[in-house]
PADRENDO-753932 format. One record per residue (C-alpha): residue number from 0; residue in three letters; x, y, z. Coordinates in pm, whole numbers, plus 50000, padded with zeros to 5 digits. Layout:
REM PADRENDO-753932
NUM ALA X Y Z
...
This chain:
REM PADRENDO-753932
0 UNK 50000 50000 50000
1 UNK 50123 50348 49915
2 UNK 50014 50640 50132
3 UNK 50041 51006 50038
4 UNK 49983 51310 50257
5 UNK 49851 51597 50051
6 UNK 49687 51937 50040
7 UNK 49390 52024 49821
8 UNK 49286 52389 49844
9 UNK 49304 52444 50222
10 UNK 49239 52084 50328
11 UNK 49515 51845 50438
12 UNK 49449 51471 50427
13 UNK 49599 51128 50368
14 UNK 49517 50910 50074
15 UNK 49613 50586 49905
16 UNK 49787 50616 49569
17 UNK 49616 50416 49295
18 UNK 49815 50459 48973
19 UNK 49773 50831 48888
20 UNK 49491 50896 49136
21 UNK 49456 50927 49512
22 UNK 49172 50774 49711
23 UNK 49111 50989 50018
24 UNK 49128 50857 50374
25 UNK 48928 50973 50673
26 UNK 49125 50938 50994
27 UNK 49487 50874 51084
28 UNK 49710 50615 50915
29 UNK 49893 50572 51247
30 UNK 49575 50462 51431
31 UNK 49246 50400 51253
32 UNK 49113 50528 50924
33 UNK 48833 50480 50675
34 UNK 48879 50459 50299
35 UNK 48647 50704 50124
36 UNK 48508 50698 49772
37 UNK 48656 51039 49694
38 UNK 48937 51025 49436
39 UNK 49162 51299 49303
40 UNK 49422 51300 49026
41 UNK 49778 51322 49157
42 UNK 49830 51621 48930
43 UNK 49558 51814 49118
44 UNK 49712 51793 49466
45 UNK 50013 51935 49649
46 UNK 50217 51646 49789
47 UNK 50324 51718 50147
48 UNK 50588 51553 50365
49 UNK 50437 51207 50429
50 UNK 50457 51241 50808
51 UNK 50528 51498 51079
52 UNK 50800 51338 51294
53 UNK 50878 51445 51647
54 UNK 51240 51364 51560
55 UNK 51462 51221 51289
56 UNK 51728 50976 51399
57 UNK 51996 50941 51135
58 UNK 52268 50680 51104
59 UNK 52620 50766 50996
60 UNK 52852 50528 50815
61 UNK 52605 50244 50758
62 UNK 52722 50141 50409
63 UNK 53044 49948 50374
64 UNK 53111 50134 50048
65 UNK 53077 50470 50224
66 UNK 53313 50363 50503
67 UNK 53567 50260 50237
68 UNK 53514 50588 50052
69 UNK 53603 50780 50369
70 UNK 53879 50534 50466
71 UNK 53712 50476 50804
72 UNK 53685 50166 51019
73 UNK 53358 49972 51035
74 UNK 53178 50086 51353
75 UNK 53096 49834 51625
76 UNK 52757 49995 51694
77 UNK 52534 50221 51483
78 UNK 52656 50581 51487
79 UNK 52341 50783 51546
80 UNK 52266 51154 51547
81 UNK 51950 51361 51523
82 UNK 51793 51613 51292
83 UNK 51511 51840 51414
84 UNK 51155 51820 51287
85 UNK 51196 52179 51161
86 UNK 51433 52049 50892
87 UNK 51150 51860 50719
88 UNK 51024 51964 50376
89 UNK 50847 51765 50107
90 UNK 50868 51660 49745
91 UNK 50931 51954 49507
92 UNK 51002 52191 49799
93 UNK 51320 52400 49797
94 UNK 51635 52317 49991
95 UNK 51768 52651 50115
96 UNK 52144 52702 50092
97 UNK 52244 52866 50424
98 UNK 52459 53176 50414
99 UNK 52707 53045 50672
100 UNK 52804 52742 50461
101 UNK 53025 52712 50153
102 UNK 52954 52344 50081
103 UNK 52616 52173 50102
104 UNK 52603 51802 50014
105 UNK 52333 51554 49913
106 UNK 52301 51220 50092
107 UNK 52034 50994 49942
108 UNK 51891 50748 50193
109 UNK 51611 50506 50275
110 UNK 51389 50636 50556
111 UNK 51203 50411 50799
112 UNK 50876 50553 50933
113 UNK 50771 50430 51276
114 UNK 50406 50326 51304
115 UNK 50362 50247 51675
116 UNK 50522 50362 52001
117 UNK 50848 50175 52021
118 UNK 51075 50115 52321
119 UNK 51320 49832 52395
120 UNK 51197 49608 52113
121 UNK 51366 49291 51996
122 UNK 51505 49280 51644
123 UNK 51262 49003 51546
124 UNK 50968 49222 51655
125 UNK 51085 49538 51478
126 UNK 50869 49493 51162
127 UNK 50546 49528 51359
128 UNK 50650 49879 51469
129 UNK 50726 50003 51117
130 UNK 50454 50184 50922
131 UNK 50653 50191 50599
132 UNK 50938 50348 50408
133 UNK 51009 50664 50212
134 UNK 51298 50858 50053
135 UNK 51504 51110 50245
136 UNK 51790 51344 50160
137 UNK 52015 51390 50465
138 UNK 52137 51732 50349
139 UNK 52465 51829 50513
140 UNK 52671 52147 50537
141 UNK 52996 51955 50496
142 UNK 53230 52242 50576
143 UNK 53050 52311 50903
144 UNK 53054 51942 50992
145 UNK 53432 51939 50960
146 UNK 53467 52271 51140
147 UNK 53248 52176 51436
148 UNK 53368 51819 51475
149 UNK 53009 51707 51538
150 UNK 52687 51700 51340
151 UNK 52422 51920 51499
152 UNK 52469 52248 51314
153 UNK 52565 52093 50981
154 UNK 52259 51868 50968
155 UNK 51990 52084 51128
156 UNK 51921 52383 50903
157 UNK 51560 52434 50801
158 UNK 51488 52236 50478
159 UNK 51780 51995 50540
160 UNK 51551 51688 50564
161 UNK 51343 51654 50245
162 UNK 51123 51342 50269
163 UNK 50870 51177 50041
164 UNK 50691 51156 49818
165 UNK 50505 50850 49952
166 UNK 50503 50596 50233
167 UNK 50532 50245 50092
168 UNK 50417 49977 50336
169 UNK 50484 49665 50128
170 UNK 50861 49670 50101
171 UNK 51136 49430 50204
172 UNK 51416 49658 50332
173 UNK 51692 49399 50297
174 UNK 51775 49456 49928
175 UNK 51656 49792 49796
176 UNK 51846 50002 49543
177 UNK 51906 50369 49621
178 UNK 52025 50624 49365
179 UNK 52093 50997 49376
180 UNK 52085 51217 49066
181 UNK 52216 51574 49044
182 UNK 52083 51763 48742
183 UNK 52004 51425 48584
184 UNK 52351 51276 48639
185 UNK 52375 50971 48863
186 UNK 52598 51044 49163
187 UNK 52514 50766 49408
188 UNK 52413 50406 49357
189 UNK 52385 50156 49638
190 UNK 52176 49879 49789
191 UNK 52059 49815 50142
192 UNK 52226 49475 50107
193 UNK 52546 49675 50171
194 UNK 52421 49791 50512
195 UNK 52650 49731 50806
196 UNK 52345 49738 51035
197 UNK 52018 49623 50872
198 UNK 51691 49808 50924
199 UNK 51552 49584 51198
200 UNK 51881 49605 51387
201 UNK 51860 49985 51373
202 UNK 51503 49995 51503
203 UNK 51591 49766 51794
204 UNK 51914 49950 51876
205 UNK 51763 50300 51866
206 UNK 51460 50191 52069
207 UNK 51702 50094 52347
208 UNK 51821 50454 52354
209 UNK 51496 50648 52315
210 UNK 51124 50604 52272
211 UNK 51013 50623 51910
212 UNK 50673 50769 51833
213 UNK 50441 50716 51534
214 UNK 50569 50927 51247
215 UNK 50927 50937 51371
216 UNK 51190 50870 51106
217 UNK 51507 50664 51103
218 UNK 51736 50773 50819
219 UNK 51943 50464 50750
220 UNK 52266 50602 50603
221 UNK 52399 50692 50260
222 UNK 52604 50496 50004
223 UNK 52931 50612 49849
224 UNK 52931 50912 49617
225 UNK 52838 51206 49840
226 UNK 52906 51544 49686
227 UNK 52817 51915 49678
228 UNK 52512 52094 49541
229 UNK 52485 52450 49414
230 UNK 52203 52702 49400
231 UNK 51979 52612 49105
232 UNK 52067 52242 49107
233 UNK 51796 51976 49105
234 UNK 51859 51674 49326
235 UNK 51659 51353 49301
236 UNK 51662 51059 49542
237 UNK 51527 50741 49383
238 UNK 51446 50447 49609
239 UNK 51331 50120 49454
240 UNK 50966 50048 49525
241 UNK 50891 50399 49652
242 UNK 50956 50659 49384
243 UNK 51156 50977 49335
244 UNK 51201 51263 49581
245 UNK 51286 51579 49387
246 UNK 51405 51914 49526
247 UNK 51573 52228 49392
248 UNK 51849 52416 49571
249 UNK 51756 52779 49637
250 UNK 51932 53082 49774
251 UNK 51829 53209 50116
252 UNK 51593 53503 50083
253 UNK 51737 53846 50158
254 UNK 51673 53941 50517
255 UNK 51696 54262 50712
256 UNK 52057 54338 50809
257 UNK 52148 54199 51151
258 UNK 52148 54433 51447
259 UNK 52502 54522 51552
260 UNK 52596 54351 51878
261 UNK 52894 54282 52097
262 UNK 53001 53940 52218
263 UNK 53001 53864 52500
264 UNK 52708 54096 52582
265 UNK 52795 54385 52812
266 UNK 52578 54255 53095
267 UNK 52767 53925 53114
268 UNK 53057 53908 53356
269 UNK 53373 53729 53256
270 UNK 53415 53405 53449
C-alpha cells in the first residue's frame, strides 16, 4: 500500500495512491482510518511531507562502500545523530542554501517511518513497529561538519531533511536500490544489502536509547558518492519500490541586516 499526505485547496488529508489517482482517507494512518470513495488526480494535489515526525534519527557510516570511501573503520555499533523536525520539507520543495556554509552536500537514503510507540523492542519484533518506508535526503553542510567536529549544526538547518513523496508499506528493506541524481547525472548508487546494520537492527538499537513515536523517522545512512550541490541544482533521490524525491536548491531570501551587537554581551561578567 502506498500512502500520500497531501493538500487540496486548504484541506490536508491522507490518501492511498492508485496509479495516477489518490483515494482519500478519513482518519489517521497511524491509528484508525476509513477509505472514502473520493478520488483525486495526483496532478491536482500538492504532495506534502508524508509524516510529521517528532524527531529524525539518522545513522552515519552504515554502508560498507561509504566507510571505504572515507577510509574509516567499520563501527561496532550504529553511529546515530538527530535532525530536528523543523528540517523537514516535502517533494518539490526547495532546499535553502544557508549563508554560513560554503559546501552543502546531498546524501540519498532510505527512511524508515515508525508506526507504533516503540521502546526496547527485539530485532525480530521490529517489523510490527514500522509503518513503511520513504525517501530522504540527509542534506549536510559539509564544511561546518568538519569545522564543528560534530553533526548538529551541519545537519539541522531548516529544509535539510526533504522526505517523500510516499510511504510504501509493502517493502522488504533487505535489498533495495538507492540512487541519487544531480541535474540528471547519477551520483550515488547503492543497495541496502550493503548495510552494516540492517533496518531491523537499527530499530531495535535506537529503541534501546529512546522512545520512538508514530511518524518518527530513522534515516538509514547513505552509500558512496556524496558530493556538493549549488544554487539552482535539482537533486533527486530514487528508492526502489517507493519513487523519486525531487528538490531544487535555492538561495536564502534576503533578510533585514542583523542588528550590531557585541560578544560577550555587556551585561555578562567574565568568568
